[in-house]
C-alpha positions as CSV (number, residue, x, y, z in Angstrom):
1,M,-13.3,21.5,31.5
2,S,-12.3,21.5,27.9
3,T,-12.8,18.3,25.9
4,T,-10.3,19.4,23.2
5,P,-7.2,17.2,23.5
6,N,-3.8,18.8,23.4
7,V,-2.6,16.8,20.3
8,P,0.0,18.6,18.2
9,Y,-1.2,17.2,14.9
10,R,-4.9,17.8,15.3
11,L,-6.7,19.4,12.3
12,E,-10.3,20.6,12.8
13,F,-12.2,23.0,10.5
14,S,-15.7,23.9,9.4
15,V,-16.9,25.2,6.1
16,E,-19.9,27.3,5.2
17,V,-21.8,26.1,2.1
18,P,-24.6,27.8,0.2
19,G,-28.1,26.3,0.8
20,T,-30.7,25.7,3.4
21,P,-30.1,23.3,6.2
22,E,-32.4,20.8,4.4
23,Q,-30.5,21.1,1.2
24,V,-27.1,20.5,3.0
25,W,-28.6,17.6,4.9
26,Q,-29.8,16.0,1.6
27,A,-26.3,16.5,0.1
28,I,-24.4,14.9,3.0
29,A,-26.8,12.3,4.5
30,T,-28.5,10.6,1.5
31,A,-27.1,8.3,-1.1
32,K,-28.3,10.4,-3.9
33,G,-26.8,13.6,-2.5
34,M,-23.4,11.9,-1.6
35,S,-23.3,10.3,-5.1
36,A,-23.6,13.7,-6.7
37,W,-20.5,15.2,-5.1
38,F,-18.4,12.4,-3.5
39,L,-18.6,8.9,-4.9
40,P,-21.3,6.4,-5.8
41,T,-23.0,5.7,-2.5
42,E,-25.6,3.2,-1.4
43,M,-27.4,3.7,1.9
44,E,-30.3,2.1,3.7
45,E,-32.7,5.0,4.0
46,R,-34.9,3.0,6.3
47,E,-35.0,2.0,10.0
48,G,-33.0,-1.2,10.6
49,G,-29.8,-2.4,9.0
50,S,-26.8,-0.2,9.9
51,V,-29.1,1.9,12.1
52,A,-30.0,-1.2,14.2
53,L,-26.4,-2.2,14.3
54,W,-25.3,1.3,15.4
55,S,-28.0,1.4,18.1
56,T,-26.9,-1.9,19.4
57,L,-23.2,-1.0,19.4
58,H,-23.8,2.4,20.9
59,D,-25.9,1.0,23.8
60,A,-23.6,-2.0,24.4
61,L,-20.6,0.3,24.9
62,G,-22.5,2.8,27.0
63,L,-21.5,5.8,24.7
64,G,-23.2,9.0,25.7
65,D,-23.5,12.6,24.4
66,E,-20.5,14.9,23.7
67,G,-18.7,15.8,26.9
68,A,-19.8,12.6,28.7
69,T,-17.2,10.6,30.7
70,V,-17.4,7.0,29.6
71,E,-15.8,3.6,30.4
72,V,-15.5,1.6,27.2
73,R,-14.4,-2.0,27.9
74,G,-11.9,-1.0,30.6
75,A,-10.7,2.2,28.9
76,T,-11.9,5.6,30.2
77,G,-12.3,8.8,28.4
78,T,-14.6,11.6,27.2
79,V,-16.9,11.6,24.2
80,E,-15.6,14.2,21.8
81,R,-17.9,13.9,18.8
82,V,-21.2,12.2,18.1
83,G,-22.2,11.8,14.5
84,E,-24.7,9.7,12.6
85,R,-23.5,6.2,13.4
86,Q,-20.1,7.3,14.7
87,T,-18.7,8.4,18.0
88,L,-15.2,9.6,18.8
89,V,-13.9,9.2,22.4
90,R,-10.7,10.8,23.8
91,L,-9.1,8.1,25.9
92,T,-7.3,9.0,29.1
93,A,-6.6,5.6,30.6
94,P,-5.1,3.0,30.6
95,V,-3.3,4.7,27.6
96,P,-4.1,8.1,26.0
97,G,-5.5,8.2,22.5
98,M,-8.7,8.4,20.4
99,L,-11.3,5.7,19.9
100,S,-13.5,5.8,16.8
101,V,-16.6,3.6,17.0
102,F,-18.7,3.4,13.9
103,A,-21.3,1.4,11.8
104,Y,-22.1,1.6,8.1
105,S,-24.2,-0.1,5.5
106,E,-22.8,-2.4,2.9
107,G,-26.1,-2.7,1.0
108,D,-28.1,-5.8,0.4
109,G,-29.2,-5.8,4.1
110,K,-25.6,-6.1,5.4
111,A,-23.9,-3.7,7.8
112,T,-20.4,-3.5,9.4
113,A,-19.4,-2.2,12.8
114,G,-15.9,-1.2,13.7
115,V,-13.6,0.2,16.4
116,R,-10.4,2.0,15.6
117,A,-8.0,3.1,18.3
118,Y,-5.3,5.7,17.8
119,L,-3.1,5.4,20.9
120,F,-0.3,7.8,21.9
121,S,1.9,6.1,24.5
122,A,5.0,3.9,24.8
123,D,2.6,1.3,26.3
124,A,0.3,1.4,23.3
125,A,1.7,-1.7,21.5
126,D,1.4,-3.9,24.6
127,Y,-2.1,-2.6,25.2
128,V,-3.1,-3.5,21.6
129,R,-1.6,-7.0,21.8
130,R,-3.5,-7.6,25.0
131,E,-6.9,-6.1,24.1
132,E,-7.3,-6.6,20.3
133,P,-8.4,-10.3,20.5
134,A,-11.0,-9.4,23.2
135,W,-12.4,-6.5,21.1
136,Q,-12.6,-8.7,18.0
137,A,-14.4,-11.5,19.9
138,W,-16.8,-8.9,21.5
139,L,-17.7,-7.3,18.1
140,Q,-18.2,-10.7,16.5
141,G,-20.5,-11.7,19.4
142,L,-22.8,-8.6,19.1
143,S,-26.4,-9.6,18.8
144,V,-28.3,-7.3,16.6
145,P,-32.1,-7.5,16.5
146,H,-33.6,-8.2,13.1
147,T,-35.9,-5.5,11.8
148,T,-38.2,-5.6,8.8
């Protein structure tokens, strides 16, 4: 079974860059590396903070590895992508779409978690009106263990 959705406006690509895997990792996964080529970036390069928030969010939603079938707060789908503190789920019910779940550091010991849904159905607006308040309340009520 393919996990690639049949979405007419999907864009996916990969790029080969010069350098060792370690050099590429430093360029895309550290504040210093991202600041050099993208924009000024601050990152908690320690355990805790956004890492603790992501772990809590990931576990609370029951997100799995790529290809896993999941139920996320009443919606079902397949995990398409798993990245560092981000997971993309292709939703199949109750409305088709994509669900992006993520966490990131804001610096100064603060982190933000978010959920974005891209829904492709005539029923999408009704679903959003019904579910958005519950998602907001659920996210605000997440309990994240403090780490030092």
